[in-house]
ZAMIDREN-169329 format. One record per residue (C-alpha): x, y, z; residue number from 1; residue in three letters. Coordinates in nm, 4 decimals, decimal comma, padded with zeros to 6 digits. Example, Ala and Ser with C-alpha at 12.3 -4.5 7.8 and 13.67 -1.06 7.14 Angstrom:
2
+----------+----------+----------+------+------+
|        u |        v |        w | guba | figu |
+----------+----------+----------+------+------+
|  01,2300 | -00,4500 |  00,7800 |    1 |  ALA |
|  01,3670 | -00,1060 |  00,7140 |    2 |  SER |
+----------+----------+----------+------+------+
***
This chain:
365
+----------+----------+----------+------+------+
|        u |        v |        w | guba | figu |
+----------+----------+----------+------+------+
| -04,9934 | -04,2867 | -08,9324 |    1 |  MET |
| -04,8418 | -04,1454 | -09,2498 |    2 |  TYR |
| -04,7921 | -03,7756 | -09,1855 |    3 |  TRP |
| -04,4380 | -03,6608 | -09,1373 |    4 |  PHE |
| -04,4391 | -03,3276 | -08,9546 |    5 |  SER |
| -04,5339 | -03,2926 | -08,5897 |    6 |  LYS |
| -04,8934 | -03,1854 | -08,5387 |    7 |  LYS |
| -04,8055 | -02,8465 | -08,3935 |    8 |  ILE |
| -04,8985 | -02,4885 | -08,4602 |    9 |  SER |
| -04,6411 | -02,2713 | -08,6315 |   10 |  ARG |
| -04,7109 | -02,0227 | -08,3549 |   11 |  ARG |
| -04,5879 | -02,2605 | -08,0823 |   12 |  ASP |
| -04,3158 | -02,1123 | -07,8650 |   13 |  LEU |
| -03,9554 | -02,1572 | -07,9635 |   14 |  LEU |
| -03,8006 | -02,4272 | -07,7510 |   15 |  LYS |
| -03,4408 | -02,4337 | -07,8587 |   16 |  GLY |
| -03,1619 | -02,2265 | -08,0015 |   17 |  VAL |
| -02,8800 | -02,3593 | -08,2173 |   18 |  VAL |
| -02,5935 | -02,1363 | -08,3257 |   19 |  ALA |
| -02,4671 | -02,1363 | -08,6816 |   20 |  PHE |
| -02,2452 | -01,8569 | -08,8074 |   21 |  GLY |
| -02,3736 | -01,6401 | -08,5244 |   22 |  GLY |
| -02,7262 | -01,6197 | -08,6631 |   23 |  ALA |
| -02,9608 | -01,9166 | -08,6419 |   24 |  MET |
| -03,2816 | -01,9854 | -08,4555 |   25 |  THR |
| -03,4531 | -02,3210 | -08,5101 |   26 |  LEU |
| -03,7004 | -02,5533 | -08,3500 |   27 |  TYR |
| -03,5029 | -02,8488 | -08,2121 |   28 |  PRO |
| -03,7160 | -03,0969 | -08,4088 |   29 |  TRP |
| -03,6418 | -02,9141 | -08,7355 |   30 |  LEU |
| -03,2717 | -02,9914 | -08,7605 |   31 |  ASP |
| -03,1557 | -02,8430 | -09,0905 |   32 |  ALA |
| -02,8877 | -03,1105 | -09,1266 |   33 |  ASN |
| -03,1484 | -03,3851 | -09,1463 |   34 |  ALA |
| -03,4261 | -03,1898 | -09,3094 |   35 |  GLN |
| -03,3724 | -03,2923 | -09,6695 |   36 |  ALA |
| -03,4059 | -03,6616 | -09,5822 |   37 |  THR |
| -03,6805 | -03,6601 | -09,3186 |   38 |  ASN |
| -03,9703 | -03,6746 | -09,5625 |   39 |  PHE |
| -04,1315 | -03,9793 | -09,7174 |   40 |  SER |
| -03,9820 | -04,1157 | -10,0379 |   41 |  GLU |
| -04,3332 | -04,1505 | -10,1792 |   42 |  SER |
| -04,3511 | -04,0159 | -10,5330 |   43 |  ASN |
| -04,6218 | -03,7629 | -10,4489 |   44 |  LYS |
| -04,6766 | -03,5830 | -10,1207 |   45 |  LEU |
| -04,8946 | -03,3020 | -09,9979 |   46 |  GLY |
| -04,8002 | -03,0117 | -09,7703 |   47 |  ARG |
| -05,0666 | -02,8455 | -09,5597 |   48 |  VAL |
| -05,0643 | -02,4859 | -09,6853 |   49 |  CYS |
| -05,3349 | -02,3427 | -09,4600 |   50 |  SER |
| -05,3301 | -02,3007 | -09,0850 |   51 |  GLY |
| -05,5200 | -02,6169 | -08,9946 |   52 |  LEU |
| -05,6936 | -02,9056 | -09,1718 |   53 |  VAL |
| -05,9089 | -03,1955 | -09,0598 |   54 |  ASN |
| -05,8520 | -03,5472 | -09,1900 |   55 |  ILE |
| -06,1989 | -03,6788 | -09,2748 |   56 |  ARG |
| -06,3286 | -04,0351 | -09,3017 |   57 |  SER |
| -06,4967 | -03,9413 | -09,6309 |   58 |  LYS |
| -06,4472 | -03,6530 | -09,8787 |   59 |  PRO |
| -06,7009 | -03,4368 | -09,7007 |   60 |  SER |
| -06,6793 | -03,1522 | -09,4522 |   61 |  ILE |
| -06,9526 | -03,3279 | -09,2539 |   62 |  ASN |
| -06,7700 | -03,6608 | -09,2298 |   63 |  ALA |
| -06,6024 | -03,7750 | -08,9091 |   64 |  GLU |
| -06,2741 | -03,6002 | -08,8261 |   65 |  SER |
| -05,9964 | -03,8555 | -08,7816 |   66 |  LEU |
| -05,7372 | -03,6003 | -08,6741 |   67 |  GLY |
| -05,6028 | -03,2508 | -08,7214 |   68 |  VAL |
| -05,2905 | -03,1367 | -08,9052 |   69 |  LEU |
| -05,1293 | -02,7954 | -08,8867 |   70 |  TYR |
| -04,9545 | -02,5871 | -09,1491 |   71 |  GLU |
| -04,6536 | -02,7539 | -09,3157 |   72 |  ASP |
| -04,7465 | -03,1074 | -09,2090 |   73 |  ALA |
| -04,6563 | -03,3429 | -09,4958 |   74 |  VAL |
| -04,8745 | -03,6378 | -09,5999 |   75 |  VAL |
| -04,8683 | -03,9113 | -09,8628 |   76 |  VAL |
| -05,0887 | -03,8118 | -10,1584 |   77 |  TRP |
| -05,2620 | -04,1234 | -10,2925 |   78 |  LEU |
| -05,5052 | -03,9702 | -10,5391 |   79 |  ARG |
| -05,7412 | -03,6811 | -10,5979 |   80 |  GLU |
| -06,1158 | -03,7476 | -10,5794 |   81 |  VAL |
| -06,4375 | -03,5524 | -10,6269 |   82 |  VAL |
| -06,6281 | -03,4917 | -10,3060 |   83 |  GLY |
| -06,8553 | -03,2476 | -10,1301 |   84 |  GLU |
| -06,8022 | -02,8738 | -10,1776 |   85 |  ILE |
| -06,7744 | -02,7040 | -09,8355 |   86 |  PRO |
| -06,9986 | -02,4052 | -09,7713 |   87 |  GLY |
| -06,8624 | -02,0840 | -09,9209 |   88 |  GLY |
| -06,6119 | -02,2702 | -10,1396 |   89 |  MET |
| -06,6127 | -02,3609 | -10,5101 |   90 |  MET |
| -06,3829 | -02,6626 | -10,5336 |   91 |  ASN |
| -06,5029 | -03,0228 | -10,5123 |   92 |  ALA |
| -06,1509 | -03,1707 | -10,5080 |   93 |  ARG |
| -06,0299 | -03,3803 | -10,2135 |   94 |  TRP |
| -05,7061 | -03,5724 | -10,1630 |   95 |  VAL |
| -05,7090 | -03,9294 | -10,0405 |   96 |  GLU |
| -05,4239 | -04,0113 | -09,7998 |   97 |  THR |
| -05,3522 | -04,3397 | -09,6161 |   98 |  PRO |
| -05,5254 | -04,1892 | -09,3109 |   99 |  ASP |
| -05,8288 | -04,0246 | -09,4663 |  100 |  GLY |
| -05,9334 | -03,7334 | -09,6857 |  101 |  TYR |
| -05,8104 | -03,3728 | -09,6865 |  102 |  ILE |
| -05,9716 | -03,0854 | -09,8769 |  103 |  TYR |
| -05,7422 | -03,0338 | -10,1775 |  104 |  ALA |
| -05,7237 | -02,6501 | -10,1825 |  105 |  PRO |
| -05,5434 | -02,6700 | -09,8452 |  106 |  SER |
| -05,2812 | -02,9181 | -09,9668 |  107 |  LEU |
| -04,9908 | -02,8164 | -10,1917 |  108 |  GLN |
| -04,8770 | -03,1021 | -10,4213 |  109 |  PRO |
| -04,5061 | -03,1591 | -10,3483 |  110 |  VAL |
| -04,2264 | -03,4117 | -10,3919 |  111 |  LYS |
| -03,9113 | -03,4891 | -10,1963 |  112 |  ASN |
| -03,6154 | -03,4809 | -10,4337 |  113 |  ILE |
| -03,2629 | -03,4344 | -10,3006 |  114 |  GLU |
| -03,0053 | -03,2743 | -10,5274 |  115 |  ASN |
| -02,6373 | -03,2958 | -10,6025 |  116 |  SER |
| -02,4554 | -02,9903 | -10,4735 |  117 |  ILE |
| -02,2931 | -02,7451 | -10,7114 |  118 |  LEU |
| -01,9653 | -02,6568 | -10,5403 |  119 |  GLU |
| -01,8204 | -02,4319 | -10,8112 |  120 |  ASN |
| -02,0580 | -02,1434 | -10,8564 |  121 |  LEU |
| -02,0729 | -02,0088 | -11,2131 |  122 |  PRO |
| -01,9736 | -01,6541 | -11,2974 |  123 |  GLU |
| -02,2494 | -01,4234 | -11,4236 |  124 |  THR |
| -02,2768 | -01,0589 | -11,5225 |  125 |  SER |
| -02,3725 | -00,9859 | -11,1604 |  126 |  LEU |
| -02,1071 | -01,2007 | -10,9960 |  127 |  GLY |
| -02,1064 | -01,5662 | -10,8918 |  128 |  LYS |
| -02,4401 | -01,7395 | -10,8547 |  129 |  GLY |
| -02,7229 | -01,9348 | -11,0154 |  130 |  PHE |
| -03,0995 | -01,9784 | -11,0088 |  131 |  TRP |
| -03,2452 | -02,2746 | -10,8213 |  132 |  THR |
| -03,5786 | -02,4415 | -10,7507 |  133 |  GLU |
| -03,6773 | -02,5898 | -10,4141 |  134 |  VAL |
| -03,7494 | -02,9621 | -10,4665 |  135 |  THR |
| -03,8410 | -03,0800 | -10,1145 |  136 |  ILE |
| -04,1624 | -02,9913 | -09,9261 |  137 |  PRO |
| -03,9886 | -02,7115 | -09,7371 |  138 |  TYR |
| -03,6446 | -02,6038 | -09,6224 |  139 |  VAL |
| -03,5685 | -02,3915 | -09,3159 |  140 |  ASP |
| -03,3859 | -02,0633 | -09,3586 |  141 |  LEU |
| -03,1074 | -01,9417 | -09,1303 |  142 |  ILE |
| -03,0873 | -01,5626 | -09,1324 |  143 |  LEU |
| -02,7282 | -01,4601 | -09,2039 |  144 |  ASN |
| -02,7571 | -01,0822 | -09,1686 |  145 |  ASN |
| -02,9978 | -00,9938 | -08,8861 |  146 |  PRO |
| -03,2122 | -00,8077 | -08,8084 |  147 |  PRO |
| -03,4956 | -00,9167 | -09,0372 |  148 |  ALA |
| -03,5937 | -00,6638 | -09,3027 |  149 |  ARG |
| -03,8794 | -00,8220 | -09,5005 |  150 |  SER |
| -04,2294 | -00,7904 | -09,3513 |  151 |  PRO |
| -04,2905 | -01,1659 | -09,3907 |  152 |  TRP |
| -03,9674 | -01,2469 | -09,2088 |  153 |  LEU |
| -04,0508 | -01,0200 | -08,9164 |  154 |  LYS |
| -04,3696 | -01,2204 | -08,8649 |  155 |  GLU |
| -04,2214 | -01,5677 | -08,9191 |  156 |  ALA |
| -04,1303 | -01,7845 | -08,6205 |  157 |  ILE |
| -03,9725 | -02,0439 | -08,8467 |  158 |  ASN |
| -03,8852 | -01,8927 | -09,1884 |  159 |  PRO |
| -03,8903 | -02,1386 | -09,4762 |  160 |  ARG |
| -03,8869 | -02,1753 | -09,8504 |  161 |  LEU |
| -04,1346 | -02,4148 | -10,0074 |  162 |  TYR |
| -04,1475 | -02,6652 | -10,2899 |  163 |  TYR |
| -04,1328 | -02,4980 | -10,6340 |  164 |  SER |
| -04,0069 | -02,1585 | -10,5131 |  165 |  GLN |
| -03,7330 | -02,0081 | -10,7295 |  166 |  ILE |
| -03,4409 | -01,8335 | -10,5600 |  167 |  ILE |
| -03,0884 | -01,7070 | -10,6295 |  168 |  TRP |
| -02,7856 | -01,8816 | -10,4746 |  169 |  ILE |
| -02,4531 | -01,6985 | -10,4488 |  170 |  ASP |
| -02,2317 | -01,8823 | -10,1974 |  171 |  ASP |
| -02,1593 | -02,2204 | -10,0388 |  172 |  LEU |
| -02,0589 | -02,3002 | -09,6804 |  173 |  LYS |
| -01,9668 | -02,6226 | -09,4993 |  174 |  ILE |
| -02,0411 | -02,6548 | -09,1278 |  175 |  ASP |
| -01,8405 | -02,8411 | -08,8622 |  176 |  ALA |
| -02,0250 | -03,1663 | -08,9414 |  177 |  ASP |
| -01,9500 | -03,1429 | -09,3122 |  178 |  GLY |
| -02,3063 | -03,0452 | -09,4052 |  179 |  GLU |
| -02,3254 | -02,8057 | -09,7005 |  180 |  LYS |
| -02,5352 | -02,4927 | -09,7075 |  181 |  TYR |
| -02,6111 | -02,2554 | -09,9914 |  182 |  TYR |
| -02,6346 | -01,8837 | -09,9323 |  183 |  GLN |
| -02,9856 | -01,7837 | -10,0375 |  184 |  VAL |
| -03,0236 | -01,4361 | -10,1775 |  185 |  ASN |
| -03,2887 | -01,2430 | -10,3657 |  186 |  GLU |
| -03,2141 | -01,0315 | -10,6680 |  187 |  ARG |
| -03,5208 | -00,8257 | -10,5825 |  188 |  TYR |
| -03,6099 | -00,8063 | -10,2161 |  189 |  GLY |
| -03,5424 | -00,6287 | -09,8889 |  190 |  TYR |
| -03,1841 | -00,7460 | -09,8492 |  191 |  GLY |
| -03,2290 | -01,0482 | -09,6202 |  192 |  ASP |
| -02,9660 | -01,3187 | -09,6767 |  193 |  ILE |
| -02,9953 | -01,6775 | -09,5539 |  194 |  PHE |
| -02,8207 | -02,0122 | -09,5292 |  195 |  TRP |
| -03,0184 | -02,3256 | -09,6197 |  196 |  ALA |
| -02,9499 | -02,6964 | -09,6680 |  197 |  ASN |
| -02,7998 | -02,7250 | -10,0170 |  198 |  ALA |
| -02,9679 | -03,0597 | -10,0916 |  199 |  LYS |
| -03,3025 | -02,8823 | -10,1153 |  200 |  ALA |
| -03,2141 | -02,6828 | -10,4277 |  201 |  PHE |
| -03,2034 | -02,7901 | -10,7931 |  202 |  ARG |
| -03,0017 | -02,5606 | -11,0215 |  203 |  PRO |
| -03,2079 | -02,4392 | -11,3151 |  204 |  LEU |
| -03,0716 | -02,5372 | -11,6551 |  205 |  THR |
| -03,0953 | -02,3767 | -11,9971 |  206 |  GLU |
| -03,3570 | -02,6416 | -12,0777 |  207 |  LYS |
| -03,5775 | -02,4947 | -11,8043 |  208 |  ASP |
| -03,5722 | -02,1617 | -11,9883 |  209 |  LEU |
| -03,5727 | -02,2849 | -12,3480 |  210 |  GLU |
| -03,8272 | -02,0814 | -12,5505 |  211 |  PRO |
| -04,1335 | -02,2675 | -12,6784 |  212 |  ILE |
| -04,2370 | -02,1967 | -13,0393 |  213 |  SER |
| -04,0091 | -01,8922 | -13,0714 |  214 |  PRO |
| -04,0707 | -01,8847 | -13,4467 |  215 |  GLU |
| -04,4427 | -01,8096 | -13,3959 |  216 |  ILE |
| -04,5188 | -01,4381 | -13,3814 |  217 |  GLU |
| -04,8984 | -01,4514 | -13,3558 |  218 |  ASN |
| -04,9401 | -01,5562 | -12,9929 |  219 |  LYS |
| -05,2278 | -01,4589 | -12,7639 |  220 |  ILE |
| -05,3017 | -01,5508 | -12,4028 |  221 |  VAL |
| -05,6716 | -01,5469 | -12,3155 |  222 |  TYR |
| -05,7528 | -01,5265 | -11,9447 |  223 |  VAL |
| -06,1151 | -01,5922 | -11,8468 |  224 |  ASP |
| -06,1723 | -01,4442 | -11,5003 |  225 |  VAL |
| -06,5433 | -01,5290 | -11,4894 |  226 |  THR |
| -06,6075 | -01,6658 | -11,1407 |  227 |  THR |
| -06,7476 | -01,9948 | -11,2688 |  228 |  SER |
| -06,4792 | -02,0477 | -11,5366 |  229 |  ARG |
| -06,1297 | -01,9394 | -11,4221 |  230 |  GLN |
| -05,9022 | -02,0614 | -11,6989 |  231 |  TYR |
| -05,6175 | -01,9518 | -11,9247 |  232 |  LEU |
| -05,5527 | -02,0610 | -12,2811 |  233 |  THR |
| -05,2576 | -01,9959 | -12,5153 |  234 |  CYS |
| -05,3208 | -01,9593 | -12,8890 |  235 |  LEU |
| -05,0804 | -01,9795 | -13,1823 |  236 |  GLU |
| -05,2318 | -01,8387 | -13,5011 |  237 |  ASN |
| -05,5740 | -01,8880 | -13,3445 |  238 |  GLY |
| -05,5136 | -02,2520 | -13,2431 |  239 |  VAL |
| -05,5115 | -02,3508 | -12,8761 |  240 |  GLU |
| -05,1786 | -02,5025 | -12,7699 |  241 |  VAL |
| -05,2099 | -02,4835 | -12,3899 |  242 |  TYR |
| -05,4844 | -02,4693 | -12,1287 |  243 |  TYR |
| -05,4833 | -02,4482 | -11,7489 |  244 |  CYS |
| -05,6952 | -02,3452 | -11,4526 |  245 |  GLN |
| -05,6210 | -02,0210 | -11,2707 |  246 |  ILE |
| -05,7090 | -01,8208 | -10,9630 |  247 |  SER |
| -05,7736 | -01,4603 | -11,0615 |  248 |  SER |
| -05,8454 | -01,1586 | -10,8438 |  249 |  GLY |
| -06,0889 | -01,2232 | -10,5595 |  250 |  ALA |
| -06,4305 | -01,0577 | -10,5648 |  251 |  LYS |
| -06,4742 | -01,0489 | -10,1869 |  252 |  TRP |
| -06,2530 | -01,0433 | -09,8815 |  253 |  ASN |
| -06,2745 | -01,2849 | -09,5874 |  254 |  SER |
| -06,5525 | -01,0717 | -09,4332 |  255 |  ASP |
| -06,7680 | -01,1007 | -09,7452 |  256 |  GLY |
| -06,7094 | -00,7391 | -09,8476 |  257 |  GLN |
| -06,6692 | -00,6527 | -10,2167 |  258 |  ILE |
| -06,3107 | -00,5476 | -10,2957 |  259 |  VAL |
| -06,2935 | -00,3829 | -10,6375 |  260 |  GLU |
| -05,9187 | -00,3224 | -10,6145 |  261 |  SER |
| -05,8467 | -00,6976 | -10,6065 |  262 |  TRP |
| -06,0020 | -00,7670 | -10,9458 |  263 |  GLY |
| -05,7701 | -00,8734 | -11,2290 |  264 |  THR |
| -05,7704 | -00,5820 | -11,4806 |  265 |  PRO |
| -05,9948 | -00,6618 | -11,7785 |  266 |  ARG |
| -05,9003 | -00,5727 | -12,1331 |  267 |  GLY |
| -05,6138 | -00,6224 | -12,3739 |  268 |  VAL |
| -05,2637 | -00,5946 | -12,2277 |  269 |  HIS |
| -04,9066 | -00,6726 | -12,3290 |  270 |  ARG |
| -04,6295 | -00,8377 | -12,1351 |  271 |  THR |
| -04,3799 | -00,5699 | -12,0376 |  272 |  TRP |
| -04,1512 | -00,7449 | -11,7906 |  273 |  ARG |
| -04,0573 | -01,1066 | -11,7142 |  274 |  LYS |
| -03,8587 | -01,2331 | -11,4147 |  275 |  GLN |
| -03,7462 | -01,5849 | -11,3317 |  276 |  ILE |
| -03,8152 | -01,4951 | -10,9689 |  277 |  SER |
| -03,9308 | -01,1901 | -10,7811 |  278 |  THR |
| -04,0344 | -01,0693 | -10,4355 |  279 |  HIS |
| -04,4004 | -00,9677 | -10,4303 |  280 |  MET |
| -04,5351 | -00,7232 | -10,1775 |  281 |  THR |
| -04,8399 | -00,5007 | -10,1547 |  282 |  GLY |
| -05,1485 | -00,4006 | -09,9611 |  283 |  GLY |
| -05,1604 | -00,2427 | -09,6189 |  284 |  THR |
| -05,0482 | -00,3451 | -09,2733 |  285 |  THR |
| -05,2662 | -00,6282 | -09,1499 |  286 |  GLY |
| -05,4239 | -00,6861 | -09,4902 |  287 |  GLY |
| -05,1229 | -00,6912 | -09,7171 |  288 |  GLY |
| -04,8911 | -00,9586 | -09,8476 |  289 |  TRP |
| -04,5179 | -01,0097 | -09,8738 |  290 |  ASP |
| -04,3882 | -01,3186 | -10,0560 |  291 |  ILE |
| -04,0288 | -01,4009 | -10,1577 |  292 |  PRO |
| -03,9217 | -01,6323 | -10,4376 |  293 |  GLY |
| -04,2291 | -01,6092 | -10,6615 |  294 |  VAL |
| -04,1293 | -01,7939 | -10,9770 |  295 |  GLY |
| -04,1964 | -01,7486 | -11,3486 |  296 |  TRP |
| -04,3401 | -01,3970 | -11,3194 |  297 |  THR |
| -04,4937 | -01,2363 | -11,6295 |  298 |  ILE |
| -04,6007 | -00,8759 | -11,5659 |  299 |  LEU |
| -04,8675 | -00,7413 | -11,8018 |  300 |  PHE |
| -05,0634 | -00,4581 | -11,6354 |  301 |  SER |
| -04,9806 | -00,1637 | -11,4123 |  302 |  GLY |
| -04,6752 | -00,1991 | -11,1923 |  303 |  THR |
| -04,7385 | -00,5411 | -11,0454 |  304 |  GLY |
| -05,0223 | -00,7459 | -11,2000 |  305 |  VAL |
| -04,8745 | -01,0686 | -11,3329 |  306 |  ALA |
| -04,9201 | -01,4317 | -11,4244 |  307 |  ILE |
| -04,7013 | -01,6264 | -11,1824 |  308 |  HIS |
| -04,6324 | -01,9510 | -11,0014 |  309 |  SER |
| -04,8143 | -02,0188 | -10,6739 |  310 |  THR |
| -04,7184 | -02,2344 | -10,3768 |  311 |  PHE |
| -04,9382 | -02,0965 | -10,0954 |  312 |  TRP |
| -05,2661 | -02,2552 | -10,2101 |  313 |  HIS |
| -05,4072 | -02,5267 | -10,4357 |  314 |  ASN |
| -05,7444 | -02,3661 | -10,5019 |  315 |  ASP |
| -05,7250 | -02,3218 | -10,8787 |  316 |  TYR |
| -06,0641 | -02,2563 | -11,0320 |  317 |  GLY |
| -06,1514 | -02,0127 | -10,7517 |  318 |  THR |
| -06,0863 | -01,6343 | -10,7588 |  319 |  PRO |
| -05,8639 | -01,5622 | -10,4587 |  320 |  ARG |
| -05,5666 | -01,3442 | -10,5573 |  321 |  SER |
| -05,5143 | -00,9714 | -10,5047 |  322 |  HIS |
| -05,5255 | -00,9091 | -10,8795 |  323 |  GLY |
| -05,2618 | -01,1397 | -11,0246 |  324 |  CYS |
| -05,3283 | -01,4607 | -11,2164 |  325 |  VAL |
| -05,2202 | -01,7524 | -10,9945 |  326 |  ASN |
| -05,1280 | -02,0736 | -11,1775 |  327 |  VAL |
| -04,9581 | -02,4005 | -11,0853 |  328 |  LYS |
| -04,5750 | -02,3919 | -11,0970 |  329 |  PRO |
| -04,5565 | -02,6192 | -11,4022 |  330 |  GLU |
| -04,8145 | -02,4072 | -11,5855 |  331 |  ASP |
| -04,6335 | -02,0851 | -11,4968 |  332 |  ALA |
| -04,3055 | -02,2213 | -11,6311 |  333 |  GLN |
| -04,4623 | -02,3284 | -11,9609 |  334 |  TRP |
| -04,6329 | -01,9915 | -12,0121 |  335 |  ILE |
| -04,3098 | -01,8128 | -11,9160 |  336 |  PHE |
| -04,1136 | -02,0030 | -12,1814 |  337 |  ARG |
| -04,3837 | -01,9532 | -12,4451 |  338 |  TRP |
| -04,4524 | -01,5805 | -12,4069 |  339 |  THR |
| -04,2356 | -01,2972 | -12,5342 |  340 |  LEU |
| -03,9916 | -01,1476 | -12,4586 |  341 |  PRO |
| -03,7480 | -01,4356 | -12,4179 |  342 |  THR |
| -03,5582 | -01,4453 | -12,0872 |  343 |  VAL |
| -03,2135 | -01,5951 | -12,0267 |  344 |  THR |
| -03,0726 | -01,7059 | -11,6906 |  345 |  SER |
| -02,8301 | -01,4135 | -11,6890 |  346 |  ASP |
| -02,9651 | -01,1871 | -11,5550 |  347 |  PRO |
| -03,3051 | -01,3627 | -11,5434 |  348 |  GLY |
| -03,5024 | -01,0413 | -11,5866 |  349 |  ASP |
| -03,6046 | -00,8375 | -11,8894 |  350 |  ILE |
| -03,8131 | -00,5228 | -11,9383 |  351 |  THR |
| -03,9210 | -00,4055 | -12,2822 |  352 |  ILE |
| -04,0814 | -00,0799 | -12,4018 |  353 |  PRO |
| -04,4279 | -00,0564 | -12,5519 |  354 |  MET |
| -04,5917 | -00,1969 | -12,7553 |  355 |  PRO |
| -04,4580 | -00,4789 | -12,5362 |  356 |  GLY |
| -04,4490 | -00,8521 | -12,5913 |  357 |  GLY |
| -04,7199 | -01,1185 | -12,6044 |  358 |  THR |
| -05,0830 | -01,0044 | -12,5939 |  359 |  GLN |
| -05,2711 | -01,0895 | -12,2731 |  360 |  ILE |
| -05,6484 | -01,0633 | -12,3210 |  361 |  ASP |
| -05,8359 | -01,0694 | -11,9877 |  362 |  VAL |
| -06,2093 | -01,1306 | -12,0228 |  363 |  ARG |
| -06,5143 | -01,1803 | -11,8049 |  364 |  GLU |
| -06,8452 | -01,3147 | -11,9309 |  365 |  PHE |
+----------+----------+----------+------+------+
***
């Protein structure tokens, strides 16, 4: 078999406690010291990003089930194929693994890249620290200042950050075994502070933020939120220079009820704030959301509607957000660098007055 996480539910009972700095609770089989090296060295992997998936003998929901994997299981990603569209879904994409086929929307594309550790933290206008990107399938978080404050953290049995999330680092610690941990902080969040294996984080460079075509003033982002289309295109002087699939605001909830408030706002907008990373929260108890480390955020409507990176699904081409425009991490980064205003790593956040920055034209046909 080629999957690399135990086939267990994330809701399984805690079975062990390990102390670190007075504040750590971990599953015994998720040793943070070994975590960065426990995954396959295969170039491309997939992380199960829904509660449960079946491994099928063919790319069809009706094919024989060869096994079950739970959330955060990691598999080798051989290739993507076109298969049967399950009932109620829109995507025909499946992923072939050495052990069978998994429906692609439930599998986040990830890699396992360890990083050199930055021991001398740079000085910034807000003190020591730097922006980083998670480059392994997931890394466990060790709460350093309990009790938990964030809604997501209060619900999490095993809090983690996932591949492609962007987060702020502002300290370094070495444990008794010589293993190095970064202190994980959020510039915009509820105040929770964590320790995490330092090998999991790649420091962002100026190249990661380098503006694309800064000399071009006539830039427009067209977002087509039509259910059957779901794409975004970037134009320079009327010429398309970038295209990607999206997931816009969902039309219906899980019960099949129409939810008008989830729709992505139609019309012509302007970017008014950009953040390298932010903490997104909204909705109501039981039906809301609370997500840390959302990267490459471009706000363009109201107080929170944005184009941003997504790690919690791989269902692009299907409306499923609560109003934002979900795009792949690499697409979000490109759009972030291309749109105005320009953002630097210090402080990594800029707000501008109206008339705002790049035009965002949201359409439905």
